[in-house]
C-alpha positions in Angstrom: 156.4 162.4 206.0 159.9 163.1 203.7 160.4 159.5 202.4 156.7 159.2 201.4 157.1 162.1 199.4 160.3 160.2 198.1 158.0 157.8 197.3 156.3 158.7 195.2 158.9 160.4 193.1 159.9 156.9 192.6 157.5 155.4 191.8 156.3 157.6 189.3 160.1 157.6 187.7 159.2 154.3 187.0 155.9 154.5 185.7 156.9 157.1 183.4 159.6 154.6 182.9 158.0 151.7 182.4 155.3 153.1 179.6 157.7 154.5 177.7 159.3 150.9 177.0 156.4 149.7 176.1 154.2 149.2 172.9 150.9 150.7 173.0 147.6 149.1 171.5 147.5 148.8 167.8 144.2 147.0 166.9 145.1 143.7 165.0 143.0 140.3 163.5 143.0 136.7 164.8 146.0 134.1 164.1 143.7 131.6 161.2 141.8 128.7 163.7 142.1 131.3 166.2 140.1 133.1 168.4 142.0 137.3 169.5 141.5 138.0 172.6 142.3 141.6 174.5 142.2 142.3 178.8 143.0 145.3 179.5 143.0 147.0 182.9 140.8 150.2 184.0 141.2 152.4 186.9 137.7 153.5 188.9 137.4 156.9 189.7 138.5 155.9 193.7 142.1 154.8 192.7 145.1 156.5 193.9 148.2 155.2 191.1 150.8 156.5 193.3 150.1 155.1 196.7 148.7 151.7 195.9 149.2 150.5 191.8 147.9 146.8 191.9 148.3 144.2 189.1 146.6 141.7 188.1 147.6 138.5 186.7 146.1 136.9 183.9 145.5 132.1 183.9 143.5 130.0 180.8 141.4 126.9 182.2 143.4 126.8 184.7 147.1 127.9 183.7 149.2 130.5 184.5 150.5 133.4 181.3 153.0 135.6 181.1 153.2 138.4 182.9 151.9 141.2 184.2 148.6 144.0 184.5 149.5 147.1 186.2 146.6 149.8 185.3 146.5 151.4 181.5 148.7 148.0 180.4 146.4 145.1 178.2 147.6 141.8 177.3 147.0 140.3 174.2 146.9 135.9 173.8 145.8 134.0 169.9 142.8 130.3 171.5 141.7 128.0 170.8 138.0 128.2 169.8 136.2 126.6 172.5 134.8 127.3 175.5 137.8 128.5 177.4 137.4 130.0 180.8 140.0 132.7 181.9 140.7 134.1 185.5 142.2 137.7 186.8 143.8 137.7 190.5 144.5 140.8 191.8 147.8 141.0 194.0 147.6 136.9 193.6 144.4 137.7 196.8 141.0 137.9 194.7 140.2 136.4 192.1 137.3 136.5 189.4 137.2 134.6 186.5 135.0 134.4 183.1 133.2 132.0 180.8 133.4 132.0 176.9 132.8 130.6 173.8 135.0 132.0 171.7 134.0 132.1 167.3 137.4 131.6 165.2 138.7 134.7 163.1 136.8 137.2 166.3 138.1 139.2 168.3 137.1 140.1 172.4 138.2 142.6 174.8 137.4 141.6 178.8 138.1 145.0 180.7 139.7 144.4 184.2 138.5 148.0 186.3 140.5 148.5 189.0 139.5 149.9 192.0 141.8 151.9 195.7 138.3 151.8 197.7 138.0 147.7 199.1 141.0 145.2 199.5 141.5 143.0 196.4 138.2 145.4 195.3 138.1 144.7 191.4 135.6 144.3 188.7 135.7 141.2 185.5 134.3 141.3 182.4 133.4 141.2 178.9 132.9 144.8 176.5 131.2 145.0 173.1 134.4 145.9 171.0 132.9 149.5 170.3 132.5 150.6 173.7 136.5 149.0 174.2 138.2 150.3 171.1 137.8 153.2 173.0 138.8 152.3 176.5 141.9 150.5 175.4 143.3 152.5 172.8 145.2 154.3 175.3 146.6 151.2 176.7 150.4 149.7 176.3 151.6 146.2 175.9 152.8 144.7 179.4 154.7 142.1 177.8 157.8 144.8 176.4 159.1 145.2 173.5 162.1 142.4 173.5 160.6 140.4 175.0 157.5 137.5 174.2 154.9 139.5 172.1 152.1 137.8 172.1 150.9 134.2 174.4 149.0 132.3 172.1 147.4 128.2 173.0 146.0 127.1 169.8 145.2 123.3 170.2 147.0 120.4 168.4 144.7 120.3 165.6 144.6 123.6 165.2 148.7 124.0 164.4 148.6 120.5 161.6 145.8 122.2 160.4 147.9 125.4 158.9 150.6 122.7 158.8 148.6 121.0 156.4 147.8 124.7 154.9 151.6 124.9 154.3 151.9 121.1 152.4 149.8 122.0 150.5 150.7 125.3 149.2 154.0 124.0 148.8 152.6 121.0 146.8 151.1 123.2 143.9 154.5 125.2 144.0 155.6 121.5 142.9 152.9 120.2 140.3 153.2 123.9 138.7 156.8 123.8 138.1 156.7 121.0 136.8 154.3 121.7 134.6 156.0 125.6 133.4 158.7 122.2 132.5 156.5 120.2 131.0 155.5 123.1 128.5 158.7 123.9 127.9 159.9 120.4 127.1 156.1 120.2 124.4 157.7 123.9 122.9 161.0 121.7 122.2 162.6 124.1 124.8 164.7 121.9 126.6 165.6 118.1 125.9 162.9 115.1 127.3 166.7 114.4 130.4 166.9 118.2 130.2 162.8 117.4 132.2 163.6 115.2 134.4 166.5 115.9 135.8 164.2 119.4 136.0 161.5 117.0 137.6 164.2 115.0 139.9 165.5 118.7 141.6 162.3 120.0 141.9 160.4 117.1 143.8 163.9 116.4 145.9 163.7 120.6 146.9 161.8 121.5 150.3 
């Protein structure tokens, strides 16, 4: 009996320490070209969080992701806007999956409802955002602040698109600078040689 009490106190202190070390939920926007997916865990009415603390691991399209989620925690992922299979496994014993057709720029909330009455028993479902925001607001990010803060699974073509946007912006900026230099030459503020030199420097700049 004494051992059980000591163990319970130890677990309570550990949970308090972990909770204080993690970031509270804050709503974010999806990355460009991706959909943002939150996965969070709420305890069922019958869960005994001292004697039994379940954890959940996430797989996306069959691939393991970083971190474990405990009750009152969440994980977040920017995913390709496509059909995606997301599964969670409790204590590596029972697994449940959802297949969702994601849309770019949208945010999705997947809830794990955890129960103590039954071996590895839990529910896994897509929850409307209005309801989810009420439930997830009191949770904390399941990964520590000094760890990777966001799981990102974006296809190469989306990465390429983002890179091209940046490159186009850079080229546009160079063009604007050359136009400005030409106007200076046109107004007689700089000479033809100075313009050529300035133009070469602009084009060579990273």
